[in-house]
A tleap script that builds the chain and sets N, CA, C and O, in Angstrom:
source leaprc.protein.ff14SB
mol = sequence {
  NMET ARG GLN ARG PHE VAL GLY HIE CYS ASN
  THR GLY THR ASP ILE LYS GLN ALA SER PHE
  LEU GLY ASP ARG GLY GLU PHE VAL ALA SER
  GLY SER ASP ASP GLY ARG TRP PHE VAL TRP
  GLU LYS LYS THR GLY LYS VAL VAL LYS MET
  LEU THR GLY ASP GLU HIE VAL VAL ASN CYS
  ILE GLN CYS HIE PRO PHE ASP CYS CYS VAL
  ALA THR SER GLY ILE ASP ASP THR ILE LYS
  LEU TRP THR PRO HIE ALA PRO SER ALA SER
  ARG VAL ALA ALA GLY LEU ALA GLY PRO GLU
  PRO ALA ASP ILE ILE ARG VAL ILE VAL GLU
  ASN GLN GLN ARG MET ARG ARG PRO ARG GLU
  PHE PHE ALA PRO MET GLU LEU LEU GLN ARG
  LEU GLN MET HIE ASP ASN ALA GLY PHE GLU
  CYS ALA GLN CSER
}
set mol.1.N position { 89.292 114.374 121.159 }
set mol.1.CA position { 88.074 113.586 121.041 }
set mol.1.C position { 86.896 114.531 121.105 }
set mol.1.O position { 86.786 115.338 122.028 }
set mol.2.N position { 86.022 114.434 120.134 }
set mol.2.CA position { 84.851 115.313 120.065 }
set mol.2.C position { 83.722 114.862 120.953 }
set mol.2.O position { 83.040 115.693 121.552 }
set mol.3.N position { 83.507 113.570 121.053 }
set mol.3.CA position { 82.357 113.056 121.827 }
set mol.3.C position { 82.665 111.675 122.373 }
set mol.3.O position { 83.318 110.862 121.719 }
set mol.4.N position { 82.188 111.428 123.571 }
set mol.4.CA position { 82.289 110.069 124.164 }
set mol.4.C position { 80.917 109.469 124.212 }
set mol.4.O position { 79.930 110.159 124.467 }
set mol.5.N position { 80.854 108.176 123.966 }
set mol.5.CA position { 79.575 107.464 123.999 }
set mol.5.C position { 79.716 106.398 125.078 }
set mol.5.O position { 80.472 105.440 124.914 }
set mol.6.N position { 78.991 106.563 126.180 }
set mol.6.CA position { 79.125 105.642 127.329 }
set mol.6.C position { 77.800 104.975 127.640 }
set mol.6.O position { 76.736 105.394 127.185 }
set mol.7.N position { 77.906 103.932 128.424 }
set mol.7.CA position { 76.704 103.207 128.857 }
set mol.7.C position { 76.792 101.736 128.543 }
set mol.7.O position { 76.264 100.902 129.280 }
set mol.8.N position { 77.463 101.411 127.447 }
set mol.8.CA position { 77.623 99.991 127.062 }
set mol.8.C position { 78.787 99.400 127.843 }
set mol.8.O position { 79.513 100.118 128.530 }
set mol.9.N position { 78.958 98.091 127.734 }
set mol.9.CA position { 80.052 97.390 128.423 }
set mol.9.C position { 80.886 96.644 127.382 }
set mol.9.O position { 80.345 95.929 126.539 }
set mol.10.N position { 82.201 96.816 127.449 }
set mol.10.CA position { 83.083 96.137 126.510 }
set mol.10.C position { 84.283 95.577 127.271 }
set mol.10.O position { 85.367 96.160 127.254 }
set mol.11.N position { 84.079 94.447 127.934 }
set mol.11.CA position { 85.190 93.805 128.632 }
set mol.11.C position { 85.481 92.410 128.110 }
set mol.11.O position { 86.582 91.900 128.319 }
set mol.12.N position { 84.544 91.789 127.448 }
set mol.12.CA position { 84.686 90.391 127.047 }
set mol.12.C position { 85.311 90.168 125.685 }
set mol.12.O position { 85.816 89.077 125.419 }
set mol.13.N position { 85.295 91.155 124.823 }
set mol.13.CA position { 85.915 91.054 123.516 }
set mol.13.C position { 86.793 92.262 123.277 }
set mol.13.O position { 86.627 93.294 123.927 }
set mol.14.N position { 87.727 92.140 122.347 }
set mol.14.CA position { 88.665 93.232 122.095 }
set mol.14.C position { 87.993 94.480 121.522 }
set mol.14.O position { 88.400 95.602 121.822 }
set mol.15.N position { 86.984 94.286 120.714 }
set mol.15.CA position { 86.381 95.447 120.038 }
set mol.15.C position { 84.911 95.169 119.744 }
set mol.15.O position { 84.510 94.036 119.476 }
set mol.16.N position { 84.132 96.227 119.802 }
set mol.16.CA position { 82.739 96.167 119.375 }
set mol.16.C position { 82.658 97.044 118.123 }
set mol.16.O position { 83.240 98.127 118.072 }
set mol.17.N position { 81.938 96.565 117.131 }
set mol.17.CA position { 81.758 97.364 115.929 }
set mol.17.C position { 80.786 98.492 116.227 }
set mol.17.O position { 79.731 98.270 116.823 }
set mol.18.N position { 81.139 99.696 115.814 }
set mol.18.CA position { 80.254 100.838 115.938 }
set mol.18.C position { 79.823 101.265 114.527 }
set mol.18.O position { 80.601 101.169 113.578 }
set mol.19.N position { 78.601 101.727 114.405 }
set mol.19.CA position { 78.056 102.133 113.099 }
set mol.19.C position { 77.314 103.439 113.249 }
set mol.19.O position { 76.805 103.767 114.321 }
set mol.20.N position { 77.259 104.181 112.155 }
set mol.20.CA position { 76.446 105.368 112.087 }
set mol.20.C position { 75.068 104.971 111.570 }
set mol.20.O position { 74.958 104.163 110.648 }
set mol.21.N position { 74.020 105.537 112.160 }
set mol.21.CA position { 72.653 105.273 111.747 }
set mol.21.C position { 71.968 106.598 111.420 }
set mol.21.O position { 72.418 107.667 111.834 }
set mol.22.N position { 70.896 106.506 110.686 }
set mol.22.CA position { 70.101 107.698 110.350 }
set mol.22.C position { 70.434 108.195 108.942 }
set mol.22.O position { 71.468 107.839 108.379 }
set mol.23.N position { 69.554 109.016 108.385 }
set mol.23.CA position { 69.736 109.536 107.025 }
set mol.23.C position { 71.075 110.265 106.847 }
set mol.23.O position { 71.712 110.148 105.800 }
set mol.24.N position { 71.487 110.994 107.840 }
set mol.24.CA position { 72.718 111.767 107.750 }
set mol.24.C position { 73.748 111.300 108.779 }
set mol.24.O position { 74.656 112.056 109.125 }
set mol.25.N position { 73.619 110.078 109.268 }
set mol.25.CA position { 74.575 109.561 110.245 }
set mol.25.C position { 74.511 110.287 111.572 }
set mol.25.O position { 75.534 110.455 112.236 }
set mol.26.N position { 73.310 110.725 111.973 }
set mol.26.CA position { 73.170 111.496 113.194 }
set mol.26.C position { 73.140 110.683 114.470 }
set mol.26.O position { 73.053 111.241 115.564 }
set mol.27.N position { 73.211 109.362 114.340 }
set mol.27.CA position { 73.229 108.476 115.506 }
set mol.27.C position { 74.416 107.518 115.401 }
set mol.27.O position { 74.869 107.194 114.302 }
set mol.28.N position { 74.908 107.075 116.540 }
set mol.28.CA position { 75.975 106.087 116.635 }
set mol.28.C position { 75.437 104.892 117.384 }
set mol.28.O position { 74.771 105.047 118.407 }
set mol.29.N position { 75.720 103.683 116.882 }
set mol.29.CA position { 75.243 102.462 117.543 }
set mol.29.C position { 76.426 101.535 117.797 }
set mol.29.O position { 77.365 101.462 117.005 }
set mol.30.N position { 76.355 100.832 118.920 }
set mol.30.CA position { 77.382 99.838 119.257 }
set mol.30.C position { 76.771 98.767 120.116 }
set mol.30.O position { 75.764 98.992 120.788 }
set mol.31.N position { 77.391 97.573 120.094 }
set mol.31.CA position { 76.938 96.456 120.893 }
set mol.31.C position { 77.538 96.553 122.288 }
set mol.31.O position { 78.337 97.439 122.589 }
set mol.32.N position { 77.121 95.598 123.136 }
set mol.32.CA position { 77.534 95.577 124.530 }
set mol.32.C position { 77.633 94.142 125.023 }
set mol.32.O position { 76.958 93.246 124.517 }
set mol.33.N position { 78.491 93.941 126.026 }
set mol.33.CA position { 78.650 92.613 126.624 }
set mol.33.C position { 77.438 92.200 127.463 }
set mol.33.O position { 77.396 91.064 127.935 }
set mol.34.N position { 76.473 93.060 127.663 }
set mol.34.CA position { 75.297 92.678 128.434 }
set mol.34.C position { 74.166 92.194 127.546 }
set mol.34.O position { 73.045 92.005 128.018 }
set mol.35.N position { 74.457 91.986 126.226 }
set mol.35.CA position { 73.454 91.475 125.313 }
set mol.35.C position { 72.585 92.551 124.681 }
set mol.35.O position { 71.644 92.235 123.953 }
set mol.36.N position { 72.875 93.781 124.942 }
set mol.36.CA position { 72.087 94.906 124.392 }
set mol.36.C position { 72.890 95.591 123.297 }
set mol.36.O position { 74.097 95.390 123.157 }
set mol.37.N position { 72.186 96.399 122.536 }
set mol.37.CA position { 72.848 97.348 121.653 }
set mol.37.C position { 72.324 98.733 121.962 }
set mol.37.O position { 71.143 98.910 122.259 }
set mol.38.N position { 73.201 99.707 121.892 }
set mol.38.CA position { 72.922 101.075 122.295 }
set mol.38.C position { 72.932 101.979 121.089 }
set mol.38.O position { 73.694 101.769 120.144 }
set mol.39.N position { 72.071 102.999 121.126 }
set mol.39.CA position { 72.064 104.029 120.104 }
set mol.39.C position { 72.200 105.360 120.814 }
set mol.39.O position { 71.436 105.661 121.730 }
set mol.40.N position { 73.190 106.172 120.388 }
set mol.40.CA position { 73.442 107.482 120.958 }
set mol.40.C position { 73.206 108.559 119.910 }
set mol.40.O position { 73.367 108.315 118.714 }
set mol.41.N position { 72.830 109.735 120.352 }
set mol.41.CA position { 72.794 110.884 119.487 }
set mol.41.C position { 74.234 111.331 119.250 }
set mol.41.O position { 74.967 111.565 120.210 }
set mol.42.N position { 74.648 111.453 118.003 }
set mol.42.CA position { 76.044 111.758 117.707 }
set mol.42.C position { 76.467 113.099 118.276 }
set mol.42.O position { 77.565 113.208 118.822 }
set mol.43.N position { 75.646 114.104 118.169 }
set mol.43.CA position { 76.014 115.452 118.633 }
set mol.43.C position { 76.222 115.542 120.140 }
set mol.43.O position { 77.168 116.179 120.602 }
set mol.44.N position { 75.345 114.910 120.901 }
set mol.44.CA position { 75.352 115.075 122.356 }
set mol.44.C position { 75.925 113.914 123.120 }
set mol.44.O position { 76.329 114.083 124.271 }
set mol.45.N position { 75.979 112.716 122.516 }
set mol.45.CA position { 76.408 111.528 123.228 }
set mol.45.C position { 75.340 110.932 124.132 }
set mol.45.O position { 75.616 110.008 124.896 }
set mol.46.N position { 74.121 111.458 124.049 }
set mol.46.CA position { 73.019 110.969 124.890 }
set mol.46.C position { 72.495 109.634 124.351 }
set mol.46.O position { 72.310 109.473 123.145 }
set mol.47.N position { 72.257 108.669 125.271 }
set mol.47.CA position { 71.660 107.393 124.901 }
set mol.47.C position { 70.202 107.663 124.527 }
set mol.47.O position { 69.435 108.194 125.330 }
set mol.48.N position { 69.827 107.293 123.298 }
set mol.48.CA position { 68.441 107.485 122.867 }
set mol.48.C position { 67.684 106.182 122.769 }
set mol.48.O position { 66.453 106.186 122.757 }
set mol.49.N position { 68.400 105.046 122.698 }
set mol.49.CA position { 67.757 103.745 122.646 }
set mol.49.C position { 68.705 102.664 123.125 }
set mol.49.O position { 69.909 102.711 122.871 }
set mol.50.N position { 68.141 101.692 123.821 }
set mol.50.CA position { 68.919 100.557 124.310 }
set mol.50.C position { 68.016 99.321 124.132 }
set mol.50.O position { 66.952 99.234 124.744 }
set mol.51.N position { 68.443 98.380 123.300 }
set mol.51.CA position { 67.600 97.238 122.940 }
set mol.51.C position { 68.330 95.917 123.210 }
set mol.51.O position { 69.541 95.810 123.013 }
set mol.52.N position { 67.576 94.926 123.658 }
set mol.52.CA position { 68.140 93.595 123.882 }
set mol.52.C position { 68.298 92.920 122.505 }
set mol.52.O position { 67.326 92.774 121.763 }
set mol.53.N position { 69.518 92.519 122.182 }
set mol.53.CA position { 69.778 91.963 120.839 }
set mol.53.C position { 70.412 90.607 120.820 }
set mol.53.O position { 70.566 90.030 119.744 }
set mol.54.N position { 70.794 90.056 121.971 }
set mol.54.CA position { 71.485 88.769 121.998 }
set mol.54.C position { 71.366 88.206 123.430 }
set mol.54.O position { 71.182 88.947 124.396 }
set mol.55.N position { 71.476 86.905 123.525 }
set mol.55.CA position { 71.433 86.283 124.844 }
set mol.55.C position { 72.644 86.666 125.685 }
set mol.55.O position { 72.547 86.764 126.908 }
set mol.56.N position { 73.789 86.884 125.032 }
set mol.56.CA position { 75.027 87.161 125.774 }
set mol.56.C position { 75.655 88.494 125.384 }
set mol.56.O position { 75.703 89.412 126.203 }
set mol.57.N position { 76.129 88.614 124.171 }
set mol.57.CA position { 76.921 89.772 123.725 }
set mol.57.C position { 76.469 90.207 122.350 }
set mol.57.O position { 76.179 89.359 121.507 }
set mol.58.N position { 76.398 91.500 122.099 }
set mol.58.CA position { 76.186 92.027 120.760 }
set mol.58.C position { 77.537 92.609 120.311 }
set mol.58.O position { 78.047 93.548 120.921 }
set mol.59.N position { 78.104 92.044 119.247 }
set mol.59.CA position { 79.411 92.504 118.748 }
set mol.59.C position { 79.321 93.353 117.514 }
set mol.59.O position { 80.096 94.299 117.369 }
set mol.60.N position { 78.390 93.053 116.601 }
set mol.60.CA position { 78.341 93.741 115.307 }
set mol.60.C position { 76.983 94.375 115.073 }
set mol.60.O position { 75.938 93.791 115.359 }
set mol.61.N position { 77.033 95.589 114.544 }
set mol.61.CA position { 75.827 96.315 114.152 }
set mol.61.C position { 76.108 96.928 112.785 }
set mol.61.O position { 77.123 97.595 112.583 }
set mol.62.N position { 75.201 96.690 111.864 }
set mol.62.CA position { 75.396 97.222 110.516 }
set mol.62.C position { 74.082 97.774 110.009 }
set mol.62.O position { 73.058 97.093 110.058 }
set mol.63.N position { 74.102 98.996 109.527 }
set mol.63.CA position { 72.929 99.655 108.954 }
set mol.63.C position { 72.888 99.343 107.457 }
set mol.63.O position { 73.917 99.348 106.782 }
set mol.64.N position { 71.674 99.071 106.947 }
set mol.64.CA position { 71.513 98.853 105.512 }
set mol.64.C position { 71.824 100.175 104.804 }
set mol.64.O position { 71.479 101.234 105.329 }
set mol.65.N position { 72.458 100.149 103.644 }
set mol.65.CA position { 72.858 101.420 102.986 }
set mol.65.C position { 71.706 102.318 102.538 }
set mol.65.O position { 71.873 103.535 102.452 }
set mol.66.N position { 70.527 101.731 102.249 }
set mol.66.CA position { 69.429 102.618 101.849 }
set mol.66.C position { 68.081 102.239 102.395 }
set mol.66.O position { 67.181 103.079 102.387 }
set mol.67.N position { 67.880 101.011 102.876 }
set mol.67.CA position { 66.609 100.645 103.516 }
set mol.67.C position { 66.674 100.938 105.001 }
set mol.67.O position { 67.756 101.005 105.584 }
set mol.68.N position { 65.512 101.112 105.611 }
set mol.68.CA position { 65.430 101.360 107.045 }
set mol.68.C position { 65.513 100.001 107.771 }
set mol.68.O position { 64.500 99.442 108.192 }
set mol.69.N position { 66.739 99.494 107.903 }
set mol.69.CA position { 66.957 98.176 108.489 }
set mol.69.C position { 68.364 98.124 109.099 }
set mol.69.O position { 69.331 98.619 108.521 }
set mol.70.N position { 68.446 97.511 110.280 }
set mol.70.CA position { 69.730 97.335 110.946 }
set mol.70.C position { 69.876 95.837 111.239 }
set mol.70.O position { 68.910 95.182 111.632 }
set mol.71.N position { 71.072 95.305 111.049 }
set mol.71.CA position { 71.383 93.913 111.405 }
set mol.71.C position { 72.300 93.922 112.621 }
set mol.71.O position { 73.253 94.699 112.682 }
set mol.72.N position { 72.009 93.053 113.589 }
set mol.72.CA position { 72.867 92.878 114.756 }
set mol.72.C position { 73.221 91.412 114.903 }
set mol.72.O position { 72.437 90.529 114.556 }
set mol.73.N position { 74.414 91.168 115.424 }
set mol.73.CA position { 74.822 89.788 115.707 }
set mol.73.C position { 75.717 89.769 116.938 }
set mol.73.O position { 76.345 90.761 117.305 }
set mol.74.N position { 75.744 88.619 117.546 }
set mol.74.CA position { 76.554 88.455 118.760 }
set mol.74.C position { 77.171 87.075 118.757 }
set mol.74.O position { 77.643 86.589 117.729 }
set mol.75.N position { 77.161 86.447 119.931 }
set mol.75.CA position { 77.779 85.114 120.007 }
set mol.75.C position { 76.741 83.994 120.015 }
set mol.75.O position { 77.111 82.821 120.046 }
set mol.76.N position { 75.454 84.327 119.990 }
set mol.76.CA position { 74.490 83.245 119.822 }
set mol.76.C position { 74.438 82.891 118.332 }
set mol.76.O position { 75.228 83.418 117.548 }
set mol.77.N position { 73.536 82.023 117.941 }
set mol.77.CA position { 73.558 81.513 116.570 }
set mol.77.C position { 72.583 82.227 115.637 }
set mol.77.O position { 72.102 81.635 114.671 }
set mol.78.N position { 72.292 83.491 115.922 }
set mol.78.CA position { 71.336 84.216 115.087 }
set mol.78.C position { 71.883 85.586 114.680 }
set mol.78.O position { 72.726 86.169 115.361 }
set mol.79.N position { 71.386 86.066 113.573 }
set mol.79.CA position { 71.587 87.472 113.171 }
set mol.79.C position { 70.172 88.048 113.167 }
set mol.79.O position { 69.258 87.471 112.577 }
set mol.80.N position { 70.004 89.176 113.821 }
set mol.80.CA position { 68.688 89.774 113.917 }
set mol.80.C position { 68.597 91.003 112.999 }
set mol.80.O position { 69.517 91.819 112.938 }
set mol.81.N position { 67.472 91.114 112.291 }
set mol.81.CA position { 67.195 92.278 111.446 }
set mol.81.C position { 66.140 93.107 112.139 }
set mol.81.O position { 65.101 92.599 112.559 }
set mol.82.N position { 66.426 94.394 112.252 }
set mol.82.CA position { 65.562 95.324 112.957 }
set mol.82.C position { 64.981 96.322 111.951 }
set mol.82.O position { 65.718 96.993 111.228 }
set mol.83.N position { 63.655 96.408 111.918 }
set mol.83.CA position { 62.974 97.384 111.093 }
set mol.83.C position { 61.852 97.991 111.915 }
set mol.83.O position { 61.388 97.373 112.874 }
set mol.84.N position { 61.407 99.188 111.560 }
set mol.84.CA position { 60.294 99.743 112.334 }
set mol.84.C position { 58.965 99.057 112.043 }
set mol.84.O position { 57.995 99.262 112.773 }
set mol.85.N position { 58.906 98.262 111.008 }
set mol.85.CA position { 57.652 97.607 110.616 }
set mol.85.C position { 57.763 96.097 110.574 }
set mol.85.O position { 57.136 95.462 109.726 }
set mol.86.N position { 58.538 95.509 111.457 }
set mol.86.CA position { 58.716 94.056 111.446 }
set mol.86.C position { 57.379 93.368 111.743 }
set mol.86.O position { 56.635 93.817 112.615 }
set mol.87.N position { 57.068 92.273 111.019 }
set mol.87.CA position { 55.802 91.579 111.251 }
set mol.87.C position { 55.751 90.854 112.583 }
set mol.87.O position { 54.670 90.638 113.131 }
set mol.88.N position { 56.924 90.472 113.118 }
set mol.88.CA position { 56.934 89.833 114.423 }
set mol.88.C position { 58.232 90.205 115.132 }
set mol.88.O position { 59.232 90.546 114.499 }
set mol.89.N position { 58.190 90.130 116.470 }
set mol.89.CA position { 59.356 90.515 117.282 }
set mol.89.C position { 60.424 89.412 117.222 }
set mol.89.O position { 60.098 88.228 117.136 }
set mol.90.N position { 61.681 89.808 117.269 }
set mol.90.CA position { 62.773 88.852 117.388 }
set mol.90.C position { 62.764 88.252 118.769 }
set mol.90.O position { 62.195 88.822 119.700 }
set mol.91.N position { 63.401 87.086 118.909 }
set mol.91.CA position { 63.459 86.425 120.194 }
set mol.91.C position { 64.899 86.111 120.585 }
set mol.91.O position { 65.728 85.765 119.743 }
set mol.92.N position { 65.175 86.236 121.864 }
set mol.92.CA position { 66.409 85.753 122.446 }
set mol.92.C position { 66.001 84.753 123.523 }
set mol.92.O position { 64.817 84.658 123.846 }
set mol.93.N position { 66.940 84.013 124.081 }
set mol.93.CA position { 66.593 82.983 125.077 }
set mol.93.C position { 65.798 83.527 126.242 }
set mol.93.O position { 64.958 82.821 126.799 }
set mol.94.N position { 66.046 84.771 126.622 }
set mol.94.CA position { 65.377 85.353 127.778 }
set mol.94.C position { 63.979 85.875 127.439 }
set mol.94.O position { 63.260 86.325 128.331 }
set mol.95.N position { 63.588 85.821 126.173 }
set mol.95.CA position { 62.292 86.307 125.792 }
set mol.95.C position { 62.354 87.116 124.503 }
set mol.95.O position { 63.182 86.841 123.634 }
set mol.96.N position { 61.497 88.098 124.378 }
set mol.96.CA position { 61.473 88.929 123.188 }
set mol.96.C position { 62.691 89.811 123.144 }
set mol.96.O position { 63.117 90.341 124.170 }
set mol.97.N position { 63.258 89.975 121.967 }
set mol.97.CA position { 64.354 90.929 121.774 }
set mol.97.C position { 63.729 92.305 121.593 }
set mol.97.O position { 62.630 92.432 121.053 }
set mol.98.N position { 64.411 93.292 122.031 }
set mol.98.CA position { 63.967 94.643 121.727 }
set mol.98.C position { 63.628 95.546 122.863 }
set mol.98.O position { 64.319 96.548 123.041 }
set mol.99.N position { 62.607 95.274 123.660 }
set mol.99.CA position { 62.164 96.285 124.631 }
set mol.99.C position { 63.293 96.729 125.543 }
set mol.99.O position { 64.050 95.902 126.051 }
set mol.100.N position { 63.408 98.041 125.751 }
set mol.100.CA position { 64.427 98.524 126.654 }
set mol.100.C position { 63.972 98.285 128.082 }
set mol.100.O position { 62.776 98.245 128.370 }
set mol.101.N position { 64.954 98.125 128.983 }
set mol.101.CA position { 64.609 97.954 130.374 }
set mol.101.C position { 63.966 99.244 130.941 }
set mol.101.O position { 64.157 100.335 130.404 }
set mol.102.N position { 63.220 99.089 132.012 }
set mol.102.CA position { 62.537 100.245 132.607 }
set mol.102.C position { 63.519 101.251 133.176 }
set mol.102.O position { 63.281 102.457 133.100 }
set mol.103.N position { 64.618 100.778 133.745 }
set mol.103.CA position { 65.563 101.660 134.384 }
set mol.103.C position { 66.882 101.707 133.599 }
set mol.103.O position { 67.828 100.980 133.900 }
set mol.104.N position { 66.916 102.571 132.595 }
set mol.104.CA position { 68.076 102.677 131.722 }
set mol.104.C position { 69.304 103.120 132.502 }
set mol.104.O position { 70.401 102.615 132.265 }
set mol.105.N position { 69.134 104.059 133.431 }
set mol.105.CA position { 70.250 104.573 134.219 }
set mol.105.C position { 70.905 103.449 135.020 }
set mol.105.O position { 72.131 103.384 135.098 }
set mol.106.N position { 70.107 102.569 135.612 }
set mol.106.CA position { 70.647 101.446 136.378 }
set mol.106.C position { 71.517 100.567 135.508 }
set mol.106.O position { 72.606 100.170 135.922 }
set mol.107.N position { 71.052 100.253 134.301 }
set mol.107.CA position { 71.827 99.419 133.376 }
set mol.107.C position { 73.144 100.084 133.000 }
set mol.107.O position { 74.187 99.431 132.978 }
set mol.108.N position { 73.101 101.366 132.708 }
set mol.108.CA position { 74.318 102.106 132.357 }
set mol.108.C position { 75.314 102.092 133.510 }
set mol.108.O position { 76.506 101.867 133.299 }
set mol.109.N position { 74.829 102.331 134.727 }
set mol.109.CA position { 75.742 102.335 135.909 }
set mol.109.C position { 76.332 100.941 136.112 }
set mol.109.O position { 77.529 100.817 136.372 }
set mol.110.N position { 75.519 99.892 136.001 }
set mol.110.CA position { 76.044 98.519 136.145 }
set mol.110.C position { 77.113 98.227 135.097 }
set mol.110.O position { 78.145 97.635 135.412 }
set mol.111.N position { 76.872 98.638 133.859 }
set mol.111.CA position { 77.863 98.396 132.795 }
set mol.111.C position { 79.168 99.136 133.055 }
set mol.111.O position { 80.249 98.583 132.847 }
set mol.112.N position { 79.074 100.385 133.509 }
set mol.112.CA position { 80.268 101.145 133.821 }
set mol.112.C position { 81.047 100.517 134.971 }
set mol.112.O position { 82.277 100.511 134.951 }
set mol.113.N position { 80.352 99.994 135.966 }
set mol.113.CA position { 81.003 99.303 137.082 }
set mol.113.C position { 81.676 98.015 136.627 }
set mol.113.O position { 82.765 97.689 137.098 }
set mol.114.N position { 81.041 97.278 135.715 }
set mol.114.CA position { 81.656 96.064 135.163 }
set mol.114.C position { 82.947 96.394 134.433 }
set mol.114.O position { 83.903 95.621 134.495 }
set mol.115.N position { 82.993 97.528 133.744 }
set mol.115.CA position { 84.178 97.889 133.004 }
set mol.115.C position { 85.337 98.307 133.906 }
set mol.115.O position { 86.489 98.285 133.472 }
set mol.116.N position { 85.059 98.679 135.128 }
set mol.116.CA position { 86.106 99.056 136.082 }
set mol.116.C position { 86.751 97.854 136.755 }
set mol.116.O position { 87.862 97.946 137.277 }
set mol.117.N position { 86.044 96.718 136.739 }
set mol.117.CA position { 86.586 95.514 137.373 }
set mol.117.C position { 87.741 94.957 136.549 }
set mol.117.O position { 87.801 95.162 135.337 }
set mol.118.N position { 88.667 94.243 137.218 }
set mol.118.CA position { 89.763 93.612 136.442 }
set mol.118.C position { 89.194 92.576 135.469 }
set mol.118.O position { 88.251 91.856 135.794 }
set mol.119.N position { 89.776 92.516 134.287 }
set mol.119.CA position { 89.312 91.546 133.295 }
set mol.119.C position { 89.732 90.144 133.688 }
set mol.119.O position { 90.843 89.921 134.169 }
set mol.120.N position { 88.823 89.200 133.474 }
set mol.120.CA position { 89.091 87.807 133.730 }
set mol.120.C position { 89.195 87.084 132.400 }
set mol.120.O position { 88.429 87.358 131.475 }
set mol.121.N position { 90.139 86.162 132.304 }
set mol.121.CA position { 90.262 85.374 131.079 }
set mol.121.C position { 89.206 84.264 131.092 }
set mol.121.O position { 89.088 83.522 132.067 }
set mol.122.N position { 88.462 84.160 130.032 }
set mol.122.CA position { 87.483 83.105 129.900 }
set mol.122.C position { 87.537 82.543 128.490 }
set mol.122.O position { 87.480 83.285 127.509 }
set mol.123.N position { 87.644 81.252 128.403 }
set mol.123.CA position { 87.609 80.599 127.092 }
set mol.123.C position { 86.689 79.395 127.189 }
set mol.123.O position { 86.860 78.567 128.083 }
set mol.124.N position { 85.725 79.276 126.300 }
set mol.124.CA position { 84.829 78.133 126.338 }
set mol.124.C position { 85.593 76.832 126.151 }
set mol.124.O position { 86.600 76.794 125.443 }
set mol.125.N position { 85.121 75.775 126.778 }
set mol.125.CA position { 85.778 74.483 126.751 }
set mol.125.C position { 85.962 73.996 125.304 }
set mol.125.O position { 87.007 73.433 124.977 }
set mol.126.N position { 84.979 74.202 124.451 }
set mol.126.CA position { 85.117 73.758 123.051 }
set mol.126.C position { 86.275 74.440 122.374 }
set mol.126.O position { 87.011 73.795 121.627 }
set mol.127.N position { 86.466 75.741 122.611 }
set mol.127.CA position { 87.593 76.456 122.033 }
set mol.127.C position { 88.916 75.901 122.532 }
set mol.127.O position { 89.832 75.683 121.740 }
set mol.128.N position { 89.028 75.674 123.816 }
set mol.128.CA position { 90.251 75.106 124.361 }
set mol.128.C position { 90.549 73.742 123.771 }
set mol.128.O position { 91.696 73.437 123.444 }
set mol.129.N position { 89.503 72.910 123.633 }
set mol.129.CA position { 89.728 71.601 123.066 }
set mol.129.C position { 90.193 71.660 121.615 }
set mol.129.O position { 91.080 70.909 121.211 }
set mol.130.N position { 89.594 72.553 120.836 }
set mol.130.CA position { 90.005 72.693 119.452 }
set mol.130.C position { 91.432 73.182 119.347 }
set mol.130.O position { 92.174 72.718 118.481 }
set mol.131.N position { 91.839 74.099 120.195 }
set mol.131.CA position { 93.191 74.580 120.166 }
set mol.131.C position { 94.184 73.488 120.518 }
set mol.131.O position { 95.270 73.416 119.942 }
set mol.132.N position { 93.809 72.634 121.471 }
set mol.132.CA position { 94.683 71.516 121.831 }
set mol.132.C position { 94.808 70.533 120.691 }
set mol.132.O position { 95.869 69.934 120.511 }
set mol.133.N position { 93.751 70.349 119.916 }
set mol.133.CA position { 93.750 69.374 118.830 }
set mol.133.C position { 94.279 69.989 117.537 }
set mol.133.O position { 94.386 69.287 116.531 }
set mol.134.N position { 94.609 71.271 117.536 }
set mol.134.CA position { 95.114 71.975 116.373 }
set mol.134.C position { 94.127 71.926 115.203 }
set mol.134.O position { 94.526 71.880 114.039 }
set mol.135.N position { 92.866 71.936 115.524 }
set mol.135.CA position { 91.795 71.914 114.519 }
set mol.135.C position { 91.296 73.337 114.363 }
set mol.135.O position { 90.377 73.746 115.074 }
set mol.136.N position { 91.874 74.096 113.457 }
set mol.136.CA position { 91.500 75.493 113.287 }
set mol.136.C position { 90.634 75.709 112.067 }
set mol.136.O position { 90.460 76.855 111.653 }
set mol.137.N position { 90.093 74.688 111.482 }
set mol.137.CA position { 89.297 74.810 110.260 }
set mol.137.C position { 88.075 75.687 110.455 }
set mol.137.O position { 87.695 76.402 109.528 }
set mol.138.N position { 87.443 75.665 111.622 }
set mol.138.CA position { 86.220 76.418 111.821 }
set mol.138.C position { 86.429 77.825 112.309 }
set mol.138.O position { 85.469 78.464 112.740 }
set mol.139.N position { 87.636 78.336 112.263 }
set mol.139.CA position { 87.894 79.658 112.825 }
set mol.139.C position { 88.168 80.741 111.803 }
set mol.139.O position { 88.767 81.761 112.142 }
set mol.140.N position { 87.749 80.550 110.562 }
set mol.140.CA position { 87.942 81.565 109.561 }
set mol.140.C position { 86.895 82.661 109.751 }
set mol.140.O position { 85.758 82.399 110.144 }
set mol.141.N position { 87.303 83.872 109.467 }
set mol.141.CA position { 86.406 85.001 109.632 }
set mol.141.C position { 86.510 85.892 108.387 }
set mol.141.O position { 87.610 86.196 107.927 }
set mol.142.N position { 85.387 86.296 107.861 }
set mol.142.CA position { 85.405 87.188 106.704 }
set mol.142.C position { 84.459 88.316 106.966 }
set mol.142.O position { 83.422 88.139 107.605 }
set mol.143.N position { 84.814 89.485 106.472 }
set mol.143.CA position { 83.967 90.663 106.642 }
set mol.143.C position { 83.841 91.345 105.306 }
set mol.143.O position { 84.828 91.498 104.586 }
set mol.144.N position { 82.631 91.759 104.963 }
set mol.144.CA position { 82.427 92.435 103.679 }
set mol.144.C position { 82.147 93.898 103.928 }
set mol.144.O position { 81.943 94.658 102.981 }
savepdb mol mol.pdb
quit
């Protein structure tokens, strides 16, 4: 392994999508179970940015192939587009999306501690009800 990227939390879902960002892929980005998305410097593994992107979990991050734009999505009902020149800030239930917390180290430590705890099984009631009713029509997933 050439580099480890730590600070995010991944206990609630099997996988978080990671993406390369920057003109030459010099940054790595991934979502987190704390509703943030993290950007690390690829060479050093240092966290360079941590942004609030979802009320609960950020699962997917995708960089536009040639425009300066990143899309993030999680388990809320929105997909957020991030650009350096956005006309208005994105919103999550807790307020504006985006600004990093004042104490980045505290967030990283809390996330690492969460990942050391035993995993708990959690399934939303709606999901359990659908599984009982064998209604799987709404569970298709496609990725391009």
